[in-house]
PASEBA-1860 file (N, C-alpha, C; in nm, 3 decimals):
! residues 70
1> MDLIDEGK> 8.439/13.525/21.327/8.425/13.514/21.183/8.295/13.579/21.135 ~ 8.192/13.575/21.219/8.066/13.635/21.177/8.082/13.784/21.151 ~ 8.154/13.854/21.239/8.175/13.997/21.220/8.255/14.025/21.093 ~ 8.360/13.947/21.071/8.443/13.964/20.952/8.361/13.938/20.826 ~ 8.278/13.834/20.830/8.191/13.804/20.717/8.094/13.918/20.687 ~ 8.058/13.995/20.790/7.969/14.110/20.773/8.045/14.237/20.735 ~ 8.178/14.224/20.716/8.258/14.341/20.679/8.296/14.428/20.796 ~ 8.283/14.374/20.918/8.316/14.449/21.039/8.449/14.403/21.095
9> NPACVDAC> 8.504/14.482/21.186/8.626/14.444/21.256/8.597/14.331/21.355 ~ 8.699/14.251/21.386/8.684/14.157/21.497/8.656/14.235/21.625 ~ 8.588/14.175/21.718/8.548/14.243/21.843/8.669/14.297/21.918 ~ 8.781/14.225/21.916/8.900/14.270/21.991/8.952/14.403/21.937 ~ 8.941/14.425/21.806/8.988/14.550/21.747/8.902/14.666/21.794 ~ 8.771/14.651/21.787/8.682/14.759/21.828/8.682/14.780/21.979 ~ 8.714/14.677/22.055/8.717/14.689/22.201/8.849/14.745/22.255 ~ 8.951/14.755/22.171/9.083/14.800/22.216/9.077/14.948/22.255
17> LMRVLHFG> 9.092/14.974/22.384/9.083/15.111/22.435/9.192/15.202/22.382 ~ 9.310/15.147/22.358/9.423/15.227/22.309/9.422/15.242/22.157 ~ 9.333/15.172/22.090/9.321/15.176/21.943/9.453/15.139/21.875 ~ 9.520/15.038/21.930/9.648/14.995/21.874/9.635/14.866/21.793 ~ 9.518/14.805/21.793/9.496/14.685/21.713/9.426/14.724/21.584 ~ 9.471/14.665/21.474/9.411/14.690/21.344/9.394/14.557/21.274 ~ 9.297/14.548/21.187/9.269/14.425/21.115/9.256/14.455/20.968 ~ 9.311/14.370/20.884/9.297/14.386/20.740/9.402/14.307/20.667
25> DIEELRKE> 9.414/14.334/20.539/9.513/14.269/20.456/9.653/14.301/20.508 ~ 9.736/14.200/20.528/9.867/14.219/20.590/9.955/14.313/20.509 ~ 9.948/14.309/20.377/10.031/14.398/20.295/9.983/14.542/20.306 ~ 9.853/14.562/20.312/9.801/14.699/20.330/9.840/14.754/20.467 ~ 9.831/14.670/20.570/9.871/14.714/20.704/10.020/14.746/20.708 ~ 10.100/14.666/20.639/10.245/14.688/20.635/10.275/14.824/20.569 ~ 10.204/14.856/20.460/10.223/14.984/20.392/10.183/15.101/20.482 ~ 10.073/15.086/20.553/10.021/15.195/20.636/10.099/15.216/20.765
33> FGGSGDIV> 10.137/15.105/20.831/10.195/15.117/20.964/10.341/15.074/20.975 ~ 10.393/15.005/20.875/10.528/14.951/20.887/10.525/14.833/20.981 ~ 10.625/14.825/21.067/10.631/14.716/21.162/10.709/14.599/21.108 ~ 10.716/14.496/21.185/10.798/14.382/21.151/10.738/14.254/21.206 ~ 10.773/14.145/21.145/10.741/14.013/21.198/10.864/13.948/21.259 ~ 10.980/14.016/21.249/11.106/13.963/21.301/11.143/14.035/21.430 ~ 11.113/13.971/21.540/11.135/14.027/21.673/11.223/13.932/21.752 ~ 11.318/13.986/21.827/11.406/13.904/21.910/11.319/13.815/21.999
41> GLPDSHIT> 11.350/13.687/22.003/11.276/13.592/22.085/11.167/13.519/22.012 ~ 11.129/13.566/21.893/11.029/13.498/21.811/11.099/13.425/21.697 ~ 11.042/13.316/21.648/11.102/13.246/21.534/11.111/13.338/21.412 ~ 11.206/13.309/21.325/11.225/13.387/21.202/11.097/13.388/21.120 ~ 11.058/13.505/21.071/10.932/13.518/20.998/10.932/13.441/20.866 ~ 11.050/13.414/20.810/11.054/13.334/20.687/11.012/13.189/20.713 ~ 11.025/13.147/20.838/10.985/13.011/20.876/10.836/13.007/20.910 ~ 10.792/13.105/20.988/10.655/13.101/21.042/10.551/13.170/20.955
49> QPSLLITP> 10.593/13.261/20.864/10.500/13.335/20.779/10.387/13.398/20.862 ~ 10.421/13.484/20.960/10.317/13.538/21.049/10.222/13.634/20.979 ~ 10.103/13.642/21.030/10.005/13.741/20.985/9.993/13.846/21.094 ~ 10.108/13.890/21.140/10.116/13.980/21.254/10.229/14.078/21.230 ~ 10.204/14.205/21.256/10.308/14.307/21.249/10.320/14.372/21.385 ~ 10.442/14.393/21.427/10.469/14.456/21.555/10.561/14.575/21.531 ~ 10.533/14.687/21.592/10.625/14.799/21.588/10.711/14.787/21.713 ~ 10.832/14.733/21.697/10.914/14.701/21.814/10.997/14.817/21.864
57> KPEAVTGK> 11.040/14.805/21.988/11.141/14.894/22.041/11.273/14.855/21.974 ~ 11.368/14.948/21.959/11.493/14.918/21.888/11.568/14.795/21.941 ~ 11.567/14.773/22.071/11.639/14.659/22.127/11.574/14.525/22.098 ~ 11.453/14.527/22.046/11.382/14.403/22.016/11.392/14.364/21.869 ~ 11.457/14.445/21.787/11.467/14.418/21.645/11.585/14.326/21.620 ~ 11.563/14.224/21.537/11.670/14.130/21.507/11.777/14.197/21.421 ~ 11.895/14.139/21.418/12.005/14.192/21.337/11.968/14.204/21.191 ~ 11.890/14.108/21.140/11.849/14.109/21.000/11.768/14.235/20.970
65> EKEVGR> 11.677/14.273/21.058/11.595/14.392/21.038/11.681/14.518/21.043 ~ 11.778/14.522/21.132/11.866/14.637/21.143/11.945/14.657/21.015 ~ 11.986/14.545/20.951/12.066/14.551/20.830/11.989/14.613/20.713 ~ 11.858/14.591/20.707/11.779/14.645/20.597/11.720/14.781/20.632 ~ 11.755/14.834/20.746/11.714/14.969/20.783/11.570/14.984/20.825 ~ 11.511/14.881/20.878/11.372/14.892/20.925/11.368/14.939/21.067
END
């Protein structure tokens, strides 16, 4: 929280060697990167309201996501 309060990224984001972790407003991240919170094996995002976006492989996308063309 100290880093975030200073306007910096969380340490895990800056330490990610692959640069695949991003931090920020969930709606801004969704606009920039897309992704989904509805992944096979995870609870429905309408129930959990996750603050997490995942860019899944096609076989991991739920039927609901496939229907809306994501």
